[in-house]
C-alpha positions as CSV (number, residue, x, y, z in Angstrom):
1,M,-18.5,21.3,3.7
2,Q,-19.9,20.5,7.6
3,T,-17.9,20.6,10.1
4,T,-18.2,19.4,14.2
5,K,-16.3,20.1,17.0
6,S,-13.6,17.6,18.8
7,A,-13.2,17.4,22.1
8,D,-10.6,19.7,22.7
9,G,-12.8,22.3,20.6
10,T,-10.8,22.3,17.3
11,V,-12.8,22.7,14.4
12,I,-13.2,19.6,12.3
13,A,-14.1,19.7,8.6
14,Y,-15.9,17.2,6.4
15,D,-17.9,16.3,3.5
16,R,-20.3,13.3,3.1
17,S,-22.3,11.7,0.2
18,G,-24.3,8.6,-0.5
19,D,-26.7,7.1,0.9
20,G,-26.5,3.8,3.5
21,P,-24.0,2.9,6.5
22,P,-21.8,5.7,7.1
23,L,-18.0,4.8,6.0
24,V,-15.5,7.0,6.9
25,V,-11.9,7.5,4.9
26,V,-9.0,8.7,7.0
27,L,-6.0,9.1,4.8
28,G,-2.5,9.8,5.3
29,A,0.4,12.4,4.7
30,F,-0.2,15.1,1.7
31,C,-3.7,14.1,1.6
32,D,-6.8,16.1,2.7
33,R,-10.7,15.5,2.6
34,K,-10.7,16.1,-1.2
35,T,-7.7,13.5,-2.4
36,F,-10.4,10.1,-1.8
37,V,-13.3,11.1,-4.5
38,P,-15.4,8.0,-3.6
39,P,-16.4,6.4,-6.6
40,A,-20.3,5.9,-7.5
41,S,-19.9,2.6,-6.8
42,L,-19.0,3.1,-2.8
43,T,-21.7,6.2,-2.7
44,S,-24.5,4.0,-4.2
45,R,-23.7,1.7,-1.4
46,F,-22.7,3.4,1.7
47,T,-22.4,7.6,2.8
48,V,-19.1,8.0,2.4
49,C,-17.1,10.8,4.6
50,T,-14.2,12.4,3.8
51,Y,-13.0,14.6,6.2
52,D,-9.5,17.2,6.5
53,R,-7.5,15.6,9.5
54,R,-6.4,18.2,12.1
55,G,-4.3,21.3,10.6
56,R,-5.0,20.3,7.0
57,G,-7.6,21.7,4.6
58,D,-10.0,23.7,6.4
59,S,-9.8,22.1,9.6
60,G,-8.3,24.0,12.8
61,D,-5.0,22.8,15.0
62,T,-5.0,23.2,18.4
63,P,-1.3,22.8,19.2
64,P,0.4,20.5,21.2
65,Y,-0.4,17.7,19.1
66,S,-0.8,14.4,20.0
67,P,-2.1,11.1,18.2
68,A,-4.6,11.0,21.3
69,L,-6.1,14.4,19.8
70,E,-6.6,13.0,16.3
71,V,-8.3,9.8,17.9
72,A,-10.8,12.2,19.1
73,D,-11.1,14.2,16.1
74,L,-12.1,10.6,14.1
75,A,-14.6,10.3,17.2
76,A,-15.9,13.5,16.7
77,V,-16.5,12.8,13.2
78,I,-18.1,9.4,13.6
79,E,-20.8,10.6,15.9
80,A,-21.3,13.5,13.6
81,I,-22.4,11.5,10.9
82,S,-23.9,8.4,12.8
83,G,-27.1,7.7,13.0
84,P,-30.6,6.0,11.1
85,G,-28.0,4.2,8.6
86,A,-25.4,3.7,10.9
87,P,-24.2,0.0,10.8
88,G,-25.8,-1.5,14.0
89,A,-27.2,-0.3,16.9
90,G,-24.3,1.5,18.2
91,A,-21.9,0.1,16.4
92,G,-20.6,3.6,14.9
93,A,-19.0,3.8,11.2
94,F,-17.1,1.4,9.0
95,A,-13.8,2.7,8.3
96,F,-11.1,2.9,5.6
97,G,-7.8,3.7,6.7
98,H,-4.8,4.1,4.6
99,S,-1.3,4.7,5.4
100,S,-0.7,6.8,8.8
101,G,-4.9,7.4,8.6
102,A,-4.9,3.1,8.4
103,A,-2.7,3.7,11.7
104,L,-5.0,6.1,13.0
105,A,-8.1,4.3,12.3
106,L,-6.2,1.1,14.3
107,R,-5.7,3.4,17.3
108,A,-8.9,4.5,17.3
109,A,-10.8,1.0,17.0
110,A,-8.6,0.0,19.9
111,H,-9.2,3.0,22.2
112,G,-12.6,2.2,22.0
113,V,-13.8,4.4,19.1
114,P,-17.0,3.4,18.3
115,V,-16.0,1.6,14.6
116,A,-17.8,-1.5,13.4
117,A,-15.0,-2.9,10.8
118,I,-11.9,-1.4,9.4
119,V,-10.1,-1.8,6.3
120,A,-6.2,-0.8,6.7
121,Y,-4.0,-0.2,3.8
122,E,-0.2,-0.5,5.0
123,A,-0.1,1.3,8.1
124,P,3.6,3.0,7.8
125,Y,4.7,1.3,11.3
126,M,8.3,1.9,11.2
127,I,9.7,-1.9,12.2
128,P,13.6,-1.7,13.1
129,G,16.0,-3.5,10.7
130,T,13.7,-3.5,7.4
131,R,14.7,-0.1,6.1
132,E,17.0,3.0,7.0
133,L,15.3,6.4,8.4
134,A,16.8,9.9,9.2
135,E,17.9,11.0,12.0
136,D,15.0,12.8,14.4
137,P,12.6,13.3,11.0
138,S,10.5,14.9,13.2
139,G,12.6,17.1,14.2
140,R,14.1,18.4,11.1
141,I,10.9,18.5,9.5
142,T,10.0,21.0,11.9
143,A,12.8,23.2,11.6
144,L,12.6,23.5,7.7
145,V,9.0,24.6,8.4
146,A,9.8,27.1,10.5
147,A,12.5,28.6,8.7
148,G,10.2,28.8,6.1
149,R,11.9,26.4,3.5
150,R,8.2,23.9,2.9
151,A,9.9,22.6,-0.2
152,D,13.1,21.6,1.7
153,A,10.7,19.8,4.2
154,V,8.4,17.9,0.9
155,R,12.0,16.9,-0.8
156,F,13.8,15.5,2.7
157,W,10.5,13.5,3.3
158,M,10.9,12.3,-0.2
159,T,14.0,11.2,-0.5
160,D,14.8,10.6,4.0
161,V,11.6,9.3,4.5
162,V,9.6,8.0,2.3
163,R,12.9,7.4,0.0
164,A,11.2,7.3,-3.2
165,P,12.8,7.0,-6.8
166,A,14.9,9.9,-7.5
167,E,13.0,10.5,-10.9
168,M,10.2,11.0,-8.5
169,L,10.5,14.1,-6.8
170,P,11.4,16.6,-10.3
171,M,8.1,15.3,-11.7
172,M,6.5,16.5,-8.6
173,E,8.5,19.5,-8.3
174,N,6.6,19.9,-11.7
175,S,3.2,19.4,-11.0
176,P,0.4,21.1,-10.1
177,M,0.1,19.6,-7.0
178,W,3.8,21.0,-5.5
179,A,2.0,23.9,-4.0
180,G,-0.5,21.8,-2.1
181,L,2.2,19.1,-0.8
182,Q,4.3,22.4,0.9
183,A,1.1,23.8,2.5
184,L,1.0,20.4,4.3
185,T,4.2,19.6,5.5
186,H,3.2,21.2,9.3
187,T,1.3,18.0,9.4
188,L,4.0,15.6,8.3
189,P,5.2,14.8,12.1
190,Y,1.7,14.0,12.9
191,D,1.9,11.5,10.3
192,L,5.3,10.2,11.7
193,A,4.1,10.4,15.3
194,L,1.0,7.8,14.2
195,A,3.3,5.7,12.7
196,G,6.1,5.5,15.6
197,D,9.4,4.2,15.3
198,Q,9.6,0.9,18.0
199,G,7.5,-1.4,15.1
200,I,4.5,-2.8,15.5
201,P,2.5,-1.3,18.6
202,V,1.3,-5.0,19.7
203,D,-0.1,-3.8,22.7
204,Y,-2.7,-1.8,21.8
205,L,-3.5,-3.7,18.1
206,A,-3.8,-7.0,20.4
207,K,-6.9,-4.9,22.0
208,I,-9.2,-4.5,19.0
209,T,-12.7,-6.3,18.9
210,V,-13.8,-5.6,15.8
211,P,-13.2,-7.0,12.7
212,V,-10.2,-5.8,10.3
213,L,-9.1,-6.9,7.0
214,V,-5.5,-5.3,6.4
215,L,-4.6,-4.6,2.5
216,G,-1.5,-4.6,0.9
217,G,-0.1,-3.6,-2.7
218,A,1.7,-6.6,-4.1
219,N,4.0,-3.9,-6.1
220,S,4.8,-1.6,-3.0
221,P,8.5,-2.2,-1.6
222,D,9.3,-5.5,0.8
223,W,9.0,-3.2,4.1
224,F,5.2,-3.2,3.1
225,H,5.0,-6.5,2.8
226,R,6.7,-7.1,6.1
227,T,4.7,-4.6,7.5
228,V,1.0,-5.8,6.5
229,E,2.5,-8.9,7.6
230,A,3.0,-8.2,10.7
231,T,0.3,-5.9,11.8
232,T,-2.2,-9.0,10.4
233,G,-0.5,-11.0,12.9
234,A,-1.1,-8.3,15.6
235,I,-4.8,-8.4,15.6
236,P,-6.8,-10.8,17.0
237,G,-9.0,-12.6,14.0
238,A,-7.4,-9.8,11.0
239,R,-7.2,-11.1,7.7
240,L,-4.9,-10.0,5.0
241,A,-5.0,-9.3,1.4
242,M,-2.5,-8.5,-1.2
243,L,-3.8,-6.3,-4.2
244,D,-2.1,-7.4,-7.7
245,G,-0.5,-5.0,-9.5
246,Q,-0.9,-2.1,-7.0
247,D,1.5,-0.2,-4.8
248,H,1.1,2.4,-1.6
249,G,-1.3,4.4,-4.0
250,A,-4.0,2.1,-4.9
251,P,-7.1,4.3,-6.7
252,P,-10.4,4.5,-4.9
253,E,-11.9,2.4,-8.0
254,V,-9.5,-0.6,-6.6
255,I,-10.2,-0.1,-3.6
256,A,-14.1,0.2,-3.5
257,P,-15.0,-3.2,-4.2
258,V,-12.6,-4.6,-1.3
259,L,-14.2,-2.4,0.7
260,T,-18.0,-3.4,0.0
261,D,-17.1,-7.1,-0.1
262,F,-15.7,-7.0,3.4
263,F,-18.1,-4.4,5.2
264,L,-21.6,-5.4,3.7
265,G,-20.2,-9.5,3.0
266,A,-17.7,-11.0,5.1
267,G,-16.6,-8.2,7.3
268,S,-20.2,-6.7,8.4
269,L,-21.9,-7.2,12.0
270,D,-23.5,-10.1,10.6
271,R,-20.6,-12.5,9.7
272,A,-19.3,-15.7,11.7
273,G,-16.6,-14.7,14.1
274,P,-13.6,-12.2,13.8
275,G,-13.0,-13.2,9.9
276,A,-9.8,-15.6,10.8
277,L,-10.4,-18.0,8.6
278,G,-12.9,-16.6,5.3
279,S,-15.5,-15.1,3.8
280,I,-18.5,-16.9,5.1
281,R,-21.7,-14.6,6.3
282,A,-23.9,-16.3,9.4
283,S,-26.7,-15.2,11.2
284,R,-26.1,-13.7,14.2
285,E,-27.7,-17.1,16.5
286,A,-25.1,-18.9,14.4
287,R,-21.9,-16.4,15.7
288,D,-19.0,-17.8,17.3
289,P,-16.0,-16.3,18.5
290,R,-13.8,-19.0,17.1
291,G,-14.8,-19.7,13.7
292,L,-17.6,-20.1,11.0
293,R,-20.4,-22.0,12.2
294,A,-23.4,-22.7,10.0
295,G,-26.5,-21.8,11.1
296,S,-30.3,-22.7,10.0
297,S,-29.7,-19.0,8.0
298,A,-26.8,-18.7,7.0
299,L,-25.5,-22.2,5.8
300,G,-28.4,-24.2,6.2
301,A,-27.4,-25.6,2.6
302,L,-24.0,-25.8,1.3
303,S,-23.2,-26.5,-2.3
304,L,-20.9,-27.8,-3.8
305,L,-20.8,-28.0,-7.9
306,R,-18.5,-31.4,-8.3
307,D,-16.7,-32.6,-11.5
308,K,-17.8,-29.6,-13.6
309,P,-15.9,-26.1,-14.4
310,D,-18.1,-24.3,-12.3
311,I,-17.6,-26.0,-9.1
312,G,-18.2,-23.5,-6.5
313,W,-18.9,-22.9,-3.3
314,G,-22.3,-21.6,-3.0
315,A,-22.6,-20.4,-6.6
316,E,-21.5,-21.2,-10.1
317,A,-18.4,-20.3,-11.6
318,E,-18.1,-18.8,-15.1
319,R,-17.0,-21.2,-17.8
320,G,-13.6,-19.7,-18.9
321,A,-12.2,-21.2,-22.4
322,D,-9.9,-23.3,-20.4
323,D,-10.0,-25.3,-17.1
324,R,-8.9,-22.6,-14.9
325,D,-12.4,-22.6,-13.0
326,Y,-12.3,-25.9,-12.2
327,G,-12.1,-26.9,-8.6
328,K,-12.2,-22.9,-7.1
329,I,-14.5,-21.4,-4.8
330,A,-16.8,-19.6,-7.3
331,A,-19.1,-17.5,-4.6
332,V,-19.9,-17.3,-0.7
333,E,-23.1,-17.0,0.6
334,G,-23.9,-13.0,0.9
335,P,-26.5,-10.5,-0.4
336,G,-27.6,-11.9,-3.5
337,F,-26.7,-15.4,-3.4
338,A,-28.7,-18.3,-4.5
339,V,-27.8,-21.7,-4.8
340,P,-27.8,-22.7,-8.8
341,D,-29.9,-25.3,-10.6
342,G,-27.8,-28.5,-10.7
343,A,-25.8,-28.1,-7.4
344,D,-25.4,-30.8,-5.1
345,V,-26.7,-29.4,-2.2
346,V,-25.1,-30.4,1.4
347,D,-27.3,-30.2,4.5
348,A,-24.8,-28.3,6.8
349,T,-26.8,-27.0,9.6
350,G,-25.1,-26.8,12.7
351,K,-21.4,-27.7,11.4
352,W,-19.1,-26.2,10.9
353,V,-17.5,-25.4,7.3
354,L,-13.6,-24.7,7.2
355,P,-10.6,-24.3,4.4
356,G,-8.8,-27.6,5.0
357,F,-6.0,-27.4,7.3
358,I,-2.4,-27.1,6.7
359,D,0.8,-28.3,8.4
360,A,4.0,-26.6,7.4
361,H,6.5,-28.7,8.1
362,A,6.5,-32.7,8.1
363,H,7.8,-35.3,6.1
364,V,4.8,-37.6,5.6
365,G,5.4,-39.3,2.3
366,L,9.5,-39.4,3.0
367,A,9.3,-41.1,6.6
368,E,6.6,-43.8,5.4
369,E,3.9,-45.2,7.9
370,A,4.8,-49.0,8.5
371,E,7.6,-49.3,6.0
372,G,10.7,-49.2,8.1
373,W,13.9,-48.7,6.8
374,A,12.3,-49.1,2.9
375,G,10.2,-46.2,3.0
376,Q,12.7,-44.1,5.2
377,D,13.6,-41.1,2.8
378,T,14.2,-38.1,5.3
379,N,17.7,-37.2,5.4
380,E,20.6,-38.0,2.7
381,R,23.5,-38.3,5.7
382,T,26.6,-39.2,3.1
383,D,27.1,-35.0,2.8
384,P,26.3,-32.0,5.2
385,V,25.6,-30.0,2.6
386,T,22.8,-30.9,0.0
387,P,20.8,-28.1,-1.0
388,Q,20.4,-29.9,-4.2
389,V,18.1,-32.8,-2.9
390,R,14.4,-32.7,-3.6
391,A,11.6,-34.0,-0.9
392,L,9.1,-34.2,-4.6
393,D,11.5,-36.4,-5.8
394,A,11.5,-38.8,-3.0
395,I,7.4,-38.4,-2.0
396,N,5.1,-41.9,-1.9
397,P,1.5,-40.2,-2.3
398,A,0.8,-44.0,-1.2
399,D,1.6,-43.0,2.1
400,R,-0.8,-44.1,5.0
401,G,-0.1,-40.5,6.7
402,L,-1.5,-38.7,3.7
403,R,-4.8,-40.5,4.5
404,D,-4.3,-39.7,8.3
405,A,-4.3,-36.5,7.3
406,I,-7.3,-36.1,5.1
407,T,-9.0,-37.6,8.1
408,G,-7.8,-35.1,10.6
409,G,-9.0,-32.5,8.5
410,V,-5.5,-31.5,6.7
411,L,-5.1,-31.2,3.3
412,A,-2.1,-29.6,2.6
413,V,1.7,-29.9,4.1
414,N,5.0,-28.6,3.3
415,V,7.2,-31.7,3.5
416,N,10.4,-31.1,4.3
417,P,14.0,-33.2,4.1
418,G,15.1,-34.1,7.9
419,S,17.3,-32.1,10.0
420,A,20.0,-34.3,10.0
421,N,22.5,-31.9,7.8
422,P,23.3,-28.4,8.1
423,I,21.4,-27.7,4.9
424,G,19.6,-30.6,4.1
425,G,17.6,-29.9,0.9
426,Q,14.6,-27.9,-1.1
427,T,11.2,-28.7,0.2
428,V,7.8,-28.7,-1.4
429,A,4.2,-27.8,-0.3
430,I,1.6,-30.6,-1.8
431,K,-1.9,-31.7,-1.4
432,C,-2.6,-34.6,0.4
433,W,-4.8,-36.9,-2.2
434,G,-3.4,-37.4,-5.8
435,R,-1.8,-40.3,-7.9
436,T,1.3,-38.8,-8.5
437,V,3.2,-36.2,-6.0
438,D,4.0,-34.0,-9.6
439,E,-0.6,-33.7,-9.6
440,M,-0.3,-32.6,-5.7
441,V,2.1,-30.0,-5.9
442,L,1.5,-26.1,-4.9
443,R,5.2,-24.8,-4.8
444,E,8.1,-26.6,-5.5
445,P,10.5,-25.7,-4.3
446,A,8.5,-23.9,-1.4
447,G,12.0,-23.6,0.6
448,L,15.5,-24.6,1.4
449,K,15.4,-26.9,5.0
450,S,18.9,-26.1,7.3
451,A,19.4,-27.1,10.5
452,L,21.3,-25.6,13.9
453,G,21.6,-27.0,17.0
454,E,21.9,-30.7,18.2
455,N,20.8,-32.6,15.5
456,P,24.1,-32.3,12.7
457,K,26.2,-31.9,15.3
458,R,25.0,-35.6,16.8
459,V,25.2,-36.9,13.2
460,Y,28.5,-35.7,12.2
461,G,30.1,-35.6,15.6
462,E,29.9,-39.5,15.9
463,R,31.7,-40.0,13.0
464,N,34.9,-37.2,13.8
465,E,33.3,-35.4,10.9
466,T,32.4,-31.8,10.4
467,P,30.8,-30.4,11.3
468,S,30.9,-32.1,15.1
469,T,30.2,-28.3,17.2
470,R,27.7,-26.0,16.2
471,L,30.2,-23.1,15.3
472,G,31.2,-26.0,12.9
473,T,27.4,-26.1,11.6
474,A,27.0,-22.0,11.0
475,A,30.4,-21.9,9.2
476,L,29.6,-24.7,6.8
477,I,26.5,-22.7,5.8
478,R,27.8,-19.2,5.7
479,S,30.7,-21.2,3.5
480,A,28.0,-22.3,0.8
481,F,26.1,-18.9,0.9
482,V,29.3,-17.4,-0.3
483,A,30.1,-20.0,-2.6
484,A,26.6,-19.1,-4.3
485,Q,27.2,-15.2,-4.2
486,N,30.5,-16.2,-5.9
487,Y,28.4,-18.3,-8.3
488,Q,26.0,-16.1,-9.2
489,A,28.7,-12.7,-10.1
490,K,30.3,-15.7,-12.4
491,L,26.7,-16.2,-13.8
492,A,26.2,-12.3,-14.1
493,A,29.5,-11.9,-15.5
494,A,29.0,-14.9,-18.4
495,T,26.7,-13.0,-19.9
496,D,29.0,-10.0,-21.0
497,G,30.2,-12.7,-23.3
498,S,32.3,-14.9,-21.4
499,D,32.3,-18.5,-20.8
500,P,29.5,-19.4,-19.4
501,A,29.7,-21.5,-15.8
502,D,29.2,-24.9,-15.7
503,R,25.7,-25.5,-13.9
504,D,26.1,-26.4,-9.6
505,L,22.5,-28.0,-8.7
506,K,23.7,-26.8,-4.8
507,L,24.7,-23.2,-6.0
508,E,21.8,-22.9,-8.0
509,A,19.4,-24.1,-5.3
510,L,21.3,-22.2,-2.7
511,G,20.9,-18.9,-5.2
512,R,17.1,-18.9,-4.9
513,V,17.1,-18.5,-1.7
514,L,19.9,-15.4,-2.0
515,R,17.3,-14.0,-4.8
516,R,14.7,-14.3,-1.8
517,E,12.9,-16.7,-3.9
518,I,11.9,-19.0,-1.4
519,P,12.7,-18.9,2.3
520,W,15.2,-20.4,4.1
521,R,13.7,-23.0,6.3
522,Q,16.1,-22.9,9.8
523,H,15.8,-25.7,11.8
524,C,16.3,-24.4,15.6
525,H,15.4,-25.2,19.1
526,R,17.4,-22.9,21.6
527,A,17.3,-19.7,21.7
528,D,20.9,-19.0,21.3
529,D,20.8,-21.4,17.7
530,I,17.8,-19.3,17.2
531,A,20.0,-16.3,17.3
532,T,22.4,-17.4,14.9
533,A,19.6,-18.4,12.8
534,M,18.5,-14.3,12.9
535,R,22.2,-13.4,12.3
536,M,23.4,-15.4,9.3
537,A,19.7,-14.0,8.1
538,R,20.9,-10.2,8.3
539,E,24.4,-11.4,7.1
540,F,23.1,-12.7,3.7
541,G,19.5,-11.2,3.1
542,Y,17.6,-14.0,3.1
543,D,13.8,-14.5,4.2
544,L,14.1,-16.8,7.0
545,V,11.6,-19.2,8.8
546,I,12.2,-20.5,12.3
547,D,11.2,-24.4,12.3
548,H,10.5,-25.2,15.6
549,G,11.3,-22.3,18.1
550,T,10.9,-24.0,21.3
551,E,12.8,-21.3,23.1
552,A,11.6,-18.6,20.5
553,Y,9.4,-17.2,23.2
554,L,12.6,-15.8,25.1
555,L,13.5,-14.0,21.8
556,A,9.7,-13.3,20.8
557,D,10.2,-8.9,20.5
558,Q,13.2,-9.5,18.5
559,I,11.1,-11.8,16.4
560,A,8.4,-10.1,16.2
561,A,10.2,-6.6,15.0
562,A,11.5,-8.7,12.4
563,S,8.3,-10.1,11.1
564,I,9.6,-13.6,11.2
565,P,7.3,-15.9,11.3
566,V,7.6,-19.2,13.5
567,I,6.6,-22.6,13.1
568,I,6.4,-24.2,15.6
569,G,5.8,-27.6,17.4
570,P,5.8,-30.3,17.7
571,L,3.8,-30.2,20.9
572,F,2.9,-33.6,22.0
573,T,6.6,-34.8,23.1
574,S,8.5,-35.6,25.9
575,R,11.9,-33.3,26.5
576,S,13.8,-36.2,24.8
577,K,16.9,-34.1,24.2
578,V,18.6,-30.9,25.9
579,E,16.9,-28.6,23.6
580,L,13.8,-29.5,24.1
581,R,13.9,-28.4,27.8
582,S,11.7,-25.7,27.1
583,R,8.6,-27.3,25.7
584,S,5.6,-25.8,26.6
585,L,2.0,-26.3,25.2
586,A,2.2,-22.2,26.5
587,N,4.4,-21.5,24.3
588,P,2.4,-20.7,21.2
589,G,0.5,-18.3,23.0
590,R,3.4,-16.3,24.7
591,L,4.8,-16.1,20.6
592,A,1.4,-15.0,19.7
593,A,0.7,-12.6,22.6
594,A,4.2,-10.6,21.3
595,G,2.8,-10.0,17.7
596,V,4.9,-12.9,16.3
597,T,2.9,-15.1,13.3
598,I,2.4,-18.8,14.1
599,A,2.1,-22.2,12.6
600,I,1.4,-25.5,14.0
601,T,3.5,-28.3,13.3
602,T,3.2,-32.0,13.9
603,D,6.6,-32.2,12.6
604,H,5.1,-35.9,11.2
605,P,6.1,-38.5,11.9
606,V,7.0,-37.4,15.2
607,V,3.4,-36.2,16.1
608,P,0.7,-38.3,14.0
609,I,-0.7,-35.8,11.1
610,H,-4.4,-35.6,11.7
611,F,-3.3,-34.9,15.3
612,L,-2.5,-31.3,14.4
613,I,-5.7,-29.9,15.5
614,H,-5.4,-31.2,18.9
615,Q,-2.6,-29.3,19.5
616,A,-3.9,-26.2,18.3
617,T,-6.7,-27.3,21.0
618,L,-4.0,-28.0,23.8
619,A,-2.2,-24.5,23.1
620,V,-5.7,-22.7,23.4
621,K,-6.4,-24.3,26.6
622,E,-2.6,-22.6,27.9
623,G,-3.5,-19.6,26.7
624,L,-3.4,-19.4,22.9
625,D,-6.3,-17.0,21.1
626,P,-8.7,-19.7,19.9
627,V,-9.0,-17.7,16.7
628,T,-5.5,-17.1,16.5
629,A,-5.4,-21.2,16.8
630,L,-7.4,-21.7,14.0
631,R,-5.4,-19.2,11.8
632,A,-2.1,-21.5,13.0
633,V,-3.6,-24.4,10.9
634,T,-5.0,-22.5,8.2
635,I,-4.0,-19.0,6.6
636,H,-0.4,-18.3,8.8
637,P,1.0,-21.8,7.2
638,A,-0.8,-20.9,3.7
639,R,1.6,-17.9,3.6
640,I,4.6,-19.2,4.9
641,I,4.7,-21.4,2.1
642,G,3.6,-19.4,-0.2
643,C,0.7,-20.9,-1.3
644,A,-2.4,-18.2,0.3
645,G,-3.6,-17.7,-3.2
646,R,-4.7,-20.9,-3.5
647,I,-5.4,-22.5,0.0
648,G,-6.0,-21.2,3.7
649,S,-9.1,-19.5,3.7
650,L,-12.5,-19.7,2.3
651,E,-12.5,-17.0,-0.9
652,V,-13.7,-16.8,-4.0
653,G,-11.0,-17.7,-6.4
654,K,-9.0,-20.3,-4.1
655,D,-9.3,-23.9,-4.6
656,A,-12.1,-25.4,-3.5
657,D,-10.4,-27.5,-0.4
658,V,-13.1,-27.5,2.0
659,V,-13.8,-29.8,5.4
660,L,-17.4,-30.1,7.0
661,W,-16.7,-30.9,10.6
662,S,-19.0,-32.3,13.1
663,G,-19.0,-29.1,15.1
664,D,-16.0,-26.9,16.7
665,P,-12.7,-28.6,15.4
666,L,-11.3,-27.3,18.5
667,D,-13.3,-29.8,20.6
668,V,-11.6,-33.1,20.2
669,M,-15.1,-34.8,20.1
670,S,-15.8,-33.2,16.5
671,R,-14.8,-35.1,14.0
672,A,-14.7,-34.2,9.9
673,E,-17.1,-35.7,8.0
674,R,-16.4,-34.8,4.6
675,A,-13.8,-33.2,2.7
676,Y,-13.2,-31.9,-1.0
677,Q,-10.0,-31.5,-2.9
678,D,-10.7,-28.9,-5.6
679,G,-14.4,-29.3,-5.0
680,R,-14.6,-33.2,-5.3
681,E,-15.4,-35.1,-2.6
682,I,-12.6,-37.5,-1.6
683,Y,-13.1,-38.5,1.9
684,R,-16.4,-39.0,4.4
685,Y,-17.2,-40.5,7.7
686,D,-19.1,-43.6,7.7
687,Y,-20.9,-43.8,11.0
688,E,-22.5,-46.8,10.7
689,R,-19.1,-48.4,10.1
690,R,-16.7,-46.4,12.1
691,E,-14.4,-45.5,10.1
692,G,-13.7,-43.0,7.4
693,V,-14.6,-43.9,3.3
694,F,-12.2,-42.3,0.6
695,A,-12.8,-41.6,-3.0
696,D,-11.0,-44.2,-5.7
697,V,-7.9,-41.7,-6.5
698,W,-7.5,-43.7,-9.6
699,A,-10.8,-43.0,-10.8
700,A,-11.3,-41.4,-13.9
701,R,-10.8,-37.5,-13.3
């Protein structure tokens, strides 16, 4: 054990082991420095420091407590362990924070503590409305500790704060760790203070300038999923990764390879940009705050292995027993990387290598280019409630709009039915190149489209049919959900031996929304319509996505607190109707600054789909952060449509859907020079002919 003194004179105890750049571990409630035992895979690469936070283990405690004191404690520990092995001149240490320790590490970085990069695992920020919390938990715990009732304080924490499963508490009480938990109960209010109770602390998270990877457990409660999404959106350039099979207590052996990859690979000081889009390292000369620019020592050679099971991005994939490795990113440039023999090498010097862009709301394939009424299949206007119709069944893969998309670097799109109906039908996420829509599908259904506001009111009001008002539109939607709830109850009852219910395609589709299998994609522009959308989502408990959101900035605080994403746009339009009167290219920046996760849409054919990136460019001109702009056409839409495990960033195991740009894509003079889908080149720009050339989609695959 070693010690250092914090700014207020409090002694802080720590252990250190291993060799390499310093990595400090900051843990959460009921943890001391001995809780996290660094595996050999970490100590062989880092000097790992675990420490007793204030009031725990061998560290002192000087009241009264404040989060600022713990920030100073962490600064003192980093100063003590930083030295010749530090990851960069004056850069301090890497930090891994878990739970309230993640909140502490992020707070420290925002307040100037020399942290080089952070991995933050499920900082437990209290987003209002996502879970119930006991009244004044800090006061009640303090009172129980003062009364000598530490065991009751642990029970209160587990049942009323954490809300752990009922069977867990008896197991804890009968375990050897019970006494240790009681010894730390006086520090639980410290953890609550760091988490806060006012939602995501967007004000100071927005000040973080170092690379951040936010981690979540796929098996953690849903409120944690919402929290990590919102946390990622609030930190400039942050990335989010979900660990399959893990909950809030992921062990060190699982965490270790993630830390090594992020800190010494993509997350290191030598990486390009703040990590918004992928995990490619670039030289210091090639760094750019807005993306991944390839320099001579970074991506002088991009290798794509085509038409083989070892299709990859910079390295060869393992040949599996089946075709699962076809078309995947096998490796990204980093320590020990070498271009494999037989690779087709593309000289990307001075160019930008990005994941394919994604438009999360468009009608490409339904509203076909240059086809008139014959190619118009966007709205089924014969019934205001059509959840049973599927965009999948009307998409024409030969639509010229899909080729246009590729020329603009857009390789995936979520195709929505239109907004004539209060309930318009099922969306589908597809890739933009293929012979049949079935082979292009990424996720089906990817959501259920609904519309509030002027469109359904106009379409049916002009026919003197319901709905002709906003209140009529909302009533139809609510009635449909009630019918779906009754249908689900009848299906459940049928398992008890009663007669089975007849199938109902409408109610089956709505049931998927109620079970939160797919999101409710709500077309709405005006603030009052957005409020109605949020009200109904609370009533029926489904996952809401706001589409268009012209006046969403007026409710940005509420939207951010509820972790509702906004697909904003189209932005290249006139104010053609009343609900567009507040349209502004500044609105994406306003939403992002408030902590709202945004994606940008063309709403093709309203704006041609290949202009997606140009909308982002002009949003940057009006205040949107450039990194957030690129995220708004890559990883953000990928998450919103439920496809982030395959597309949206350049990471090992994801689909090799890659675009080579002549320069910064936010520069209107840059162009997509090559596009690869599943590792196969599907497009290149011919400078001599001054036109794009596509692969033959009907050629043997």
